[in-house]
N, C-alpha and C positions, 0 to 999 in steps of 0.2 A: 504495500499500499505506499505512496509514494503522496507527500500534500507538498500543501501549492503548487498544482499543475496550472500553468496560468493563460490566459487566452492566447497570447504568444505561441506558448506549445499547444495546444489547440489548434491553432489556425496562423504560420508565419503570417506577419504583414504583407509580404511579399504579394502576396496569395491574393488581397483583398483587392485587389483592379481588375482581377477577373471577374467577368460583367457576369452577377447573381445568375442568370438564365444557365451558365454553365454547370450549375452547382460545384459543389465546395469539398464533397463525397473524398474526393482524391487529396484532396489537401489536408485533411484530417490525421493532426500529431504527425505532418507530413516529416519534421528534420528528430522526429524520436522514430519515427518508423521506416525511413528510407536514408540509406547511407550515402554520400558524396556522388559514388557511380551510379546510381540509380537504382538500385536493386535493394531489397528489401531487408529491414535487421530482422533476422528471425528470429530472437531473442526478446521483440516487442509482441504483446501477448494477443495485441490482433494483426500480427502475420501470422499468426500460426491457424492451425485447422480449428483448436480446440474453439476458436474465439476469434474467430474471423466474422462470423455473422451473428455476433453475439448482440443484442438492440439494448440489453441493460449494463452501464460502468459500474462500477464499483470504484470510485474514488478516496481520497484520504484527503483530512481538513483542507479549508480555503479551496475548493475544488472552483477551477474558473475566475480568479484573482485576476489584479491585473489591468492594464487596460480598457476602457468598454469597447466593446469590437463583438457588435451583435454577428460578425462573421463566425465567432467561434461557433454557435449555437447553430446557425446554418450550416457549419461543416459535420458539427454532430450528426443533427437529424440527415444528411446527405450521405451518411456512411451508412446511414440505417440504424442511431443510435434512436433510441425512444426514452429511454428513462437515465439517469445519473441517480443513482444512492452514496453518500456522503456525510461525513461528521458536520459539516460546513462547507457554505460557499460563497464565492464574493459576492455580492450584493448587487453590483451591475447584470453580473451574467445571469444571476437569481433570474433577475425581471423580466432579460431579453427571452431566455426562458418562456417562463410565461406565456408573453404575448407571442410567441411561435410554436407553440403547446411542445415542447421540450419537459419531461415533466422532471424536478427535483426533490428528492425527497431527504429530508437532514434524520438521522438517525445515529444514536449514540456511539462514541470510539468503540464502548466493546461491543456493538452489535456489528458494525461496518466489518474488527479483524477479525470476528465469528464467522459471516459471513465469507472474508476474503481466504481464511482460512480454508473452512469446508470447498470451498470452488478447487482452491489449486490441491486439494491431493483428489478429488476426482473432478475433471474438469465435464462431465458428463450429463452432473446433476444440473437442474432449470430454475434459474428464480423466477418465481411469479409474483408479483407486484400487483396486489388491490387495492386499488385506489377509493374507489366505495367505501370499502371496506378498512382501510389504513392497515394494512397489514404484506407486508413481504414476508416472503413461501422460497425456503428452500428444496427442492425437490426428494431430499431425504428425510423430511419431517420439521425440519427447524423452520421455527418464524418466531417475526416482531413485529410489533404495532409500531403506527408511528400517528403524529397529528398532522395534520395539513390544515389551512386555512381553509375556511369555508367557501369562499367567492375562489380561490385558488382552485380547489377540488371541484367547484358544480364548473368553470370554463373547461376545465381538461378531461370531466365527464363526459360536459357537451359537447365536446372539440369547436369552441369558441373563442372567440379574444375578448378582450375588456370595450372594445367597439360593437362586436356584434351583441356582447351582450345590452352595452346601450340600446342597439335597434327593439331587443328585445322589447324594452321598456315604453320603445315611442306611444304607444297608445298612454301609459300613466303620465310622461314627460307632459305630453299635449294638454292632457288635463289638467296638470299641473300649474301648466304655463297659462292657459287659459283662468282658471281662479284667481291666481296671484296678479296677473298682468289686469285685471280688470280694479283689486282692491289698490296695487300702484298706481294705477291712473288717479281711483279720487281721490288719495292723498298728493298729490303731484298738483294736484285742480286748487288745492283747499292752499296751497303754499306758494307765496310770491312773495319772488327774491327781494330783500332790500323792508320789509316792512315785519 
């Protein structure tokens, strides 16, 4: 388990000029996965047959720290990563993840260490993440609960972002605006500047 994986490790800055529609998956952890000659570094977990198709990363403390780089979230998602479990996250990374649909789950260090150990012993084990139930489980029976902000959970489960959520409430917003605009107009008519 490695702490302080920063956004420049997730996607080096030189790849951020690549048009977004080309995808960033090939650049995910590029300098950790690929050597100077363009060959895969076989010791990097995402280059092994056991973890090449993984959709969940089990990370260390302060995952996604560093510069504000939404491309880090794009790189992970374009690589097929759907969730990151870690003891803590960089604040901006975690917000970018929420906005873009990448699930981040904070778990105690002891739980992350246990998950890491169990997966390392037998990479054939699988992790299941139950967002609604707030539970992470390994196929050997190990499980742990987690809490998630209700708004984040709702957005993840519904597959929406903050803007979509706002559009879901448009009728209520319109009613509120109509109700309150008539009140503010009547108050403003009674107000004459300078008197």
